[in-house]
C-alpha positions as CSV (number, residue, x, y, z in Angstrom):
1,M,26.4,69.5,57.5
2,E,29.2,69.6,55.0
3,Y,29.9,66.3,53.1
4,K,31.3,65.2,49.8
5,P,28.7,63.3,47.8
6,I,29.5,60.4,45.6
7,R,28.1,61.3,42.2
8,K,27.1,58.4,39.9
9,V,25.3,58.3,36.6
10,V,22.7,55.6,37.2
11,S,19.2,54.5,36.3
12,G,16.4,54.8,38.7
13,N,16.5,51.1,39.3
14,Y,20.3,51.2,40.1
15,A,19.7,54.1,42.4
16,A,17.3,51.9,44.3
17,A,19.8,49.1,44.4
18,Y,22.6,51.4,45.7
19,A,20.2,52.7,48.4
20,V,19.4,49.1,49.5
21,K,23.2,48.4,49.8
22,H,23.9,51.7,51.7
23,A,20.9,51.0,54.1
24,R,22.7,47.8,55.1
25,V,19.6,45.6,54.2
26,Q,20.1,42.1,55.5
27,V,17.6,40.1,53.4
28,V,16.3,40.5,49.9
29,A,13.6,38.2,48.4
30,A,12.4,39.0,44.9
31,Y,11.1,37.6,41.7
32,P,12.0,39.2,38.3
33,I,9.4,41.2,36.4
34,T,9.9,44.0,33.8
35,P,10.7,46.8,34.5
36,Q,11.9,46.0,38.0
37,T,14.3,43.2,37.3
38,S,17.5,45.3,37.1
39,I,17.0,46.4,40.7
40,I,17.5,42.8,42.0
41,E,20.1,42.1,39.3
42,K,22.2,45.0,40.6
43,I,21.8,43.8,44.2
44,A,22.8,40.3,43.1
45,E,25.9,41.8,41.4
46,F,26.8,43.5,44.7
47,I,26.6,40.2,46.5
48,A,28.6,38.3,43.9
49,N,31.3,40.9,44.1
50,G,31.5,40.7,47.9
51,E,30.4,44.3,48.3
52,T,27.6,43.4,50.7
53,D,26.6,40.5,52.9
54,I,22.9,40.6,52.0
55,Q,21.2,37.2,52.1
56,Y,19.4,36.8,48.8
57,V,16.3,34.5,48.6
58,P,15.3,33.4,45.1
59,V,11.6,32.5,45.0
60,E,9.1,31.1,42.6
61,S,6.6,34.1,42.5
62,E,6.0,37.6,43.8
63,H,3.5,36.2,46.4
64,S,6.4,34.1,47.8
65,A,8.8,37.0,47.6
66,M,6.6,39.0,50.0
67,A,6.0,36.0,52.2
68,A,9.8,35.5,52.5
69,T,10.3,39.2,53.1
70,I,7.7,39.0,55.9
71,G,9.5,36.1,57.5
72,A,12.8,37.8,57.4
73,S,11.4,41.0,58.9
74,A,9.6,39.1,61.6
75,T,13.0,37.7,62.8
76,G,14.3,41.3,63.2
77,A,16.2,41.6,59.9
78,R,16.1,44.7,57.7
79,A,14.3,43.4,54.6
80,F,13.6,44.5,51.0
81,T,11.8,43.4,47.9
82,A,10.8,45.0,44.5
83,T,8.1,44.4,42.0
84,A,5.7,45.9,39.4
85,A,2.2,45.6,38.0
86,Q,0.9,42.0,37.9
87,G,3.7,41.1,40.4
88,L,2.4,43.6,42.9
89,A,-1.2,42.4,42.3
90,L,0.0,38.8,43.1
91,M,1.4,40.1,46.4
92,H,-1.9,41.7,47.4
93,E,-2.8,39.2,50.1
94,M,0.6,39.3,51.7
95,L,0.7,43.1,51.8
96,H,-2.1,42.9,54.4
97,W,-0.1,40.4,56.4
98,A,3.0,42.7,56.4
99,S,1.2,45.8,57.6
100,G,-1.0,43.9,60.0
101,A,2.1,42.3,61.6
102,R,3.6,45.9,61.8
103,L,6.7,44.9,59.9
104,P,8.9,47.8,58.6
105,I,9.6,46.3,55.1
106,V,10.6,48.7,52.3
107,M,9.6,47.7,48.7
108,V,10.2,49.5,45.5
109,D,7.3,49.3,43.0
110,V,8.1,50.3,39.5
111,N,4.8,51.7,38.2
112,R,3.6,49.7,35.2
113,A,0.2,49.6,33.7
114,M,-2.0,46.7,34.5
115,A,-3.0,44.2,31.8
116,P,-5.0,43.5,29.7
117,P,-4.1,44.8,27.2
118,W,-0.6,43.7,28.0
119,S,1.8,46.7,28.7
120,V,5.2,47.3,30.2
121,W,4.8,51.1,30.3
122,D,4.0,53.5,33.0
123,D,0.9,54.4,35.0
124,Q,0.0,54.4,38.6
125,T,-2.8,51.9,38.8
126,D,-0.7,49.1,40.2
127,S,0.4,51.0,43.3
128,L,-2.8,52.9,43.9
129,A,-4.8,49.6,43.7
130,Q,-3.0,48.8,47.0
131,R,-3.9,51.9,48.8
132,D,-6.1,50.1,51.4
133,T,-3.5,47.5,52.4
134,G,-2.0,49.6,55.2
135,W,1.3,50.4,53.4
136,M,2.6,53.9,53.2
137,Q,3.4,55.1,49.7
138,F,6.2,57.6,48.6
139,Y,6.2,58.7,44.9
140,A,9.6,59.7,43.4
141,E,9.9,62.4,40.8
142,N,13.4,61.5,39.7
143,N,16.3,59.1,40.3
144,Q,17.6,61.1,43.2
145,E,14.3,60.8,45.0
146,V,14.4,57.0,44.4
147,Y,17.7,56.8,46.2
148,D,16.8,59.3,49.0
149,G,13.3,57.8,49.3
150,V,14.6,54.3,50.1
151,L,17.0,55.5,52.8
152,M,14.4,57.7,54.5
153,S,11.7,55.0,54.2
154,Y,13.7,52.6,56.3
155,K,14.1,55.2,59.1
156,I,10.4,56.1,58.9
157,A,9.1,52.6,58.7
158,E,11.3,51.4,61.6
159,T,10.1,54.3,63.8
160,V,6.4,53.6,63.3
161,N,6.5,49.9,62.4
162,V,4.6,50.3,59.1
163,P,5.8,49.1,55.7
164,I,6.5,51.5,52.9
165,M,6.3,51.3,49.2
166,V,8.7,53.6,47.2
167,V,7.2,54.2,43.8
168,E,9.1,55.1,40.6
169,S,8.0,55.3,37.0
170,A,8.6,52.5,34.5
171,F,11.3,53.4,32.0
172,I,10.9,57.2,32.6
173,L,12.9,56.6,35.7
174,S,13.7,52.9,36.0
175,H,15.8,52.7,32.8
176,T,16.7,56.3,32.3
177,Y,20.2,57.5,33.5
178,D,20.8,60.6,35.5
179,V,23.3,62.0,38.0
180,V,22.5,60.8,41.5
181,E,24.3,62.1,44.6
182,M,25.0,59.2,46.9
183,I,26.0,59.4,50.5
184,P,29.2,58.0,52.0
185,Q,28.5,54.8,53.9
186,E,29.6,56.1,57.2
187,L,27.2,59.0,57.0
188,V,24.3,56.7,56.0
189,D,25.2,54.7,59.1
190,E,24.9,57.8,61.3
191,F,21.5,58.7,59.7
192,L,20.2,55.1,59.7
193,P,21.3,53.1,62.7
194,P,20.7,49.3,62.9
195,R,17.1,48.3,63.3
196,K,15.6,47.9,66.8
197,P,12.6,45.6,66.1
198,L,9.3,45.9,67.9
199,Y,9.5,42.1,68.4
200,T,11.3,39.2,66.9
201,L,10.3,35.6,66.4
202,T,13.9,34.5,67.3
203,D,13.7,36.0,70.8
204,F,12.9,32.6,72.4
205,D,12.8,34.0,76.0
206,N,10.0,36.3,75.0
207,P,7.8,34.3,72.6
208,V,5.1,36.1,70.5
209,S,2.3,35.0,68.2
210,V,2.0,36.7,64.9
211,G,-1.0,36.4,62.7
212,A,-3.0,34.3,65.1
213,L,-6.8,34.3,65.3
214,A,-8.3,37.5,66.8
215,T,-11.8,37.4,68.0
216,P,-14.2,40.3,67.2
217,N,-13.5,41.8,70.6
218,D,-9.9,42.2,69.7
219,Y,-9.6,42.7,66.0
220,Y,-11.0,46.2,66.0
221,E,-8.2,47.4,68.3
222,F,-5.5,46.1,65.9
223,R,-7.0,48.1,63.0
224,Y,-7.2,51.2,65.2
225,K,-3.6,50.9,66.2
226,L,-2.5,50.7,62.5
227,A,-4.7,53.7,61.7
228,K,-3.0,55.6,64.6
229,A,0.4,54.6,63.3
230,H,-0.3,56.2,59.9
231,E,-1.4,59.4,61.6
232,E,1.7,59.4,63.8
233,A,3.8,58.8,60.7
234,K,3.0,62.2,59.3
235,K,5.2,63.9,62.0
236,V,7.9,61.2,61.6
237,I,7.9,61.8,57.9
238,K,8.4,65.5,58.3
239,D,11.0,65.1,61.1
240,V,13.0,62.5,59.1
241,G,12.7,64.6,55.9
242,K,14.0,67.7,57.8
243,E,16.9,65.7,59.3
244,F,17.8,64.4,55.9
245,G,17.8,67.9,54.5
246,E,20.0,69.2,57.3
247,R,22.5,66.4,56.9
248,F,22.6,66.0,53.1
249,G,21.1,69.2,51.6
250,R,17.9,67.8,50.1
251,D,14.9,68.8,52.2
252,Y,11.9,66.5,52.4
253,S,10.2,68.1,55.4
254,S,7.0,68.6,53.5
255,M,4.7,65.8,52.3
256,I,3.7,68.1,49.4
257,E,6.4,69.9,47.5
258,T,5.1,73.3,46.3
259,G,6.3,76.0,44.0
260,Y,4.9,79.5,43.1
261,I,2.0,79.0,45.5
262,D,2.0,82.5,47.1
263,D,0.6,84.3,44.0
264,A,-1.0,81.5,42.1
265,D,-4.6,81.5,40.8
266,F,-4.4,77.8,40.3
267,V,-1.9,74.9,40.7
268,F,-1.2,71.7,39.0
269,M,-1.3,68.7,41.5
270,G,0.1,65.3,40.7
271,M,2.5,62.6,41.8
272,G,5.7,61.0,40.5
273,S,7.8,61.7,37.4
274,L,5.1,63.7,35.5
275,M,5.7,66.5,37.9
276,G,9.2,67.1,36.4
277,T,7.4,68.0,33.2
278,V,5.0,70.2,35.1
279,K,7.8,72.1,36.8
280,Q,9.4,72.9,33.4
281,A,6.0,74.0,32.0
282,V,5.1,76.2,35.0
283,D,8.4,78.2,34.5
284,L,7.4,78.8,30.9
285,L,3.8,79.6,31.7
286,R,4.8,82.2,34.3
287,D,7.0,83.9,31.7
288,E,3.8,84.1,29.6
289,G,1.9,85.8,32.4
290,Y,0.1,82.8,33.9
291,R,-0.3,83.0,37.7
292,V,0.2,79.3,38.2
293,G,2.1,77.0,40.6
294,Y,2.5,73.3,41.4
295,A,1.9,70.9,44.3
296,K,3.8,67.6,44.0
297,V,2.3,65.0,46.3
298,R,5.2,63.0,47.6
299,W,3.3,60.9,50.1
300,F,0.0,59.4,49.1
301,R,-0.3,57.3,52.2
302,P,-0.6,58.7,54.8
303,F,-2.5,61.3,52.8
304,P,-1.3,64.9,53.5
305,K,-4.7,66.3,54.2
306,E,-3.4,69.3,56.3
307,E,-0.9,70.4,53.8
308,L,-3.5,70.1,51.0
309,E,-6.0,72.2,52.9
310,A,-3.4,75.0,53.3
311,I,-2.8,75.0,49.6
312,A,-6.5,74.9,48.7
313,E,-7.2,77.9,50.9
314,S,-4.7,80.1,48.9
315,V,-5.8,79.3,45.3
316,K,-8.9,79.5,43.2
317,G,-8.4,76.3,41.3
318,I,-6.5,72.9,41.3
319,A,-5.8,71.0,38.1
320,V,-5.3,67.4,39.3
321,L,-3.2,65.2,37.0
322,D,-4.1,61.6,37.4
323,R,-1.9,58.9,35.7
324,N,-4.6,56.4,36.9
325,F,-8.3,55.8,37.0
326,S,-10.7,54.2,39.4
327,F,-13.4,52.7,37.1
328,G,-16.9,53.8,37.9
329,Q,-15.6,56.9,39.6
330,E,-12.7,59.2,38.7
331,G,-9.0,59.7,39.0
332,I,-7.8,58.4,42.4
333,L,-5.7,61.4,43.5
334,F,-8.7,63.7,42.5
335,N,-11.1,61.6,44.5
336,E,-8.8,61.6,47.6
337,A,-8.2,65.3,47.4
338,K,-11.9,66.2,47.1
339,G,-12.6,63.9,50.1
340,A,-9.9,65.5,52.2
341,L,-11.3,68.9,51.6
342,Y,-15.0,68.2,52.0
343,N,-15.3,69.2,55.6
344,T,-13.0,72.2,55.4
345,G,-13.6,75.7,54.3
346,A,-11.3,75.3,51.3
347,R,-13.4,74.7,48.1
348,P,-11.3,75.8,45.1
349,L,-12.6,74.7,41.6
350,M,-11.0,71.3,41.0
351,K,-10.9,69.5,37.7
352,D,-9.4,66.0,37.0
353,Y,-7.3,65.4,33.9
354,I,-6.6,61.8,33.1
355,V,-3.2,61.7,31.4
356,G,-0.4,59.3,30.4
357,L,-2.1,56.0,30.9
358,G,-0.1,53.0,29.7
359,G,3.0,55.3,29.3
360,R,1.5,57.7,26.8
361,D,3.7,60.8,26.5
362,F,2.8,63.7,28.8
363,T,4.6,66.8,27.5
364,V,5.1,70.5,28.2
365,P,2.6,71.4,25.4
366,D,0.1,69.2,27.2
367,V,0.6,71.1,30.4
368,K,0.2,74.4,28.6
369,A,-3.1,73.3,27.0
370,I,-4.4,72.2,30.4
371,A,-3.3,75.5,31.8
372,A,-5.3,77.4,29.2
373,D,-8.4,75.3,30.0
374,M,-8.0,75.8,33.7
375,K,-7.5,79.6,33.3
376,A,-10.8,79.7,31.4
377,I,-12.5,77.8,34.2
378,I,-11.2,80.2,36.8
379,E,-12.4,83.2,34.8
380,K,-15.8,81.7,34.2
381,G,-16.1,80.6,37.9
382,E,-17.5,77.2,37.1
383,L,-16.5,73.8,35.7
384,D,-17.4,72.6,32.3
385,R,-16.9,69.0,33.6
386,E,-15.2,67.4,36.6
387,V,-13.2,64.7,34.7
388,E,-11.5,65.0,31.3
389,W,-9.8,62.2,29.5
390,Y,-7.2,64.5,28.1
391,H,-5.4,62.1,25.9
392,L,-8.3,60.6,24.0
393,K,-7.6,60.3,20.2
394,R,-9.9,62.9,18.7
């Protein structure tokens, strides 16, 4: 459809705040933590200026922020919170309560490395440490995707009744300004109608019990239904992403965004802002004769197994870029990708490159050096090692 976007130069955090406003969120509960704080500060500014009627709940900790958000969502309200790193870790218990209660909360997590040593800079350990809580996870490459991701996440979450974490990079996105095309309010309202809750604690004619004791005979079925909801969410994600593209010109119908796949010998695979660097490097590498492409994983949960399999069948190798590490094993995206492909016929050579932990720069020359290493592996037909800590000081 034709529409006139509202272009604003904003940070990733402000993009998230504007999306919360445009989504007509009703309740926000949050606790400040760098580098997330400016999200809730901007929302508070909207409230103070009379631009929104959001009910803001100040709390004493991130654990309480999620508890309050759960309470609001359970009454049928559209609810939001935001956090980072240690704050997200403090929420861990309550994340299970949110997903188990099938509450379509949307939260922005600003990826920040976990302490100690103390850090405020970017890596993906905080969000990926929550992968088994039952929350879906969307990783934004840029500020535009932060804005779009929040809007789409409400529609997806409220369709399948599963909470969603929209993830952006500390400082690389959160405090860096870029042009973001925002959508006029009336068009957002057409795309995202008011929430129709699965249940509400304020429906006194139809009382429900949430979080009550379940015996062993019943608990299993609750887990199964949440698992099924994640599987069903894959189609919803694609349908909502396609609709968003048709309405607003930015297509999200694939859970993995790809480029130059058709003739690539190998691809770079990663998540989040580092893929912007990869895209720039891939263009340069192709000019130098490399047959290389990229696969940006937008959705980590539910994991896009089917789309990954299609990519793996068409290439000889995959260079996985992990801005995280699961101690005692390997990079988390690498581990997930290998597991997804194990029972398929697709077995490209895969190598894991650990990059950018704690916000260390990941640059175009880094991508080019990894490309040279991966090209040599493809030519040799075997790996020198599965995991390489690329940024070690040598």
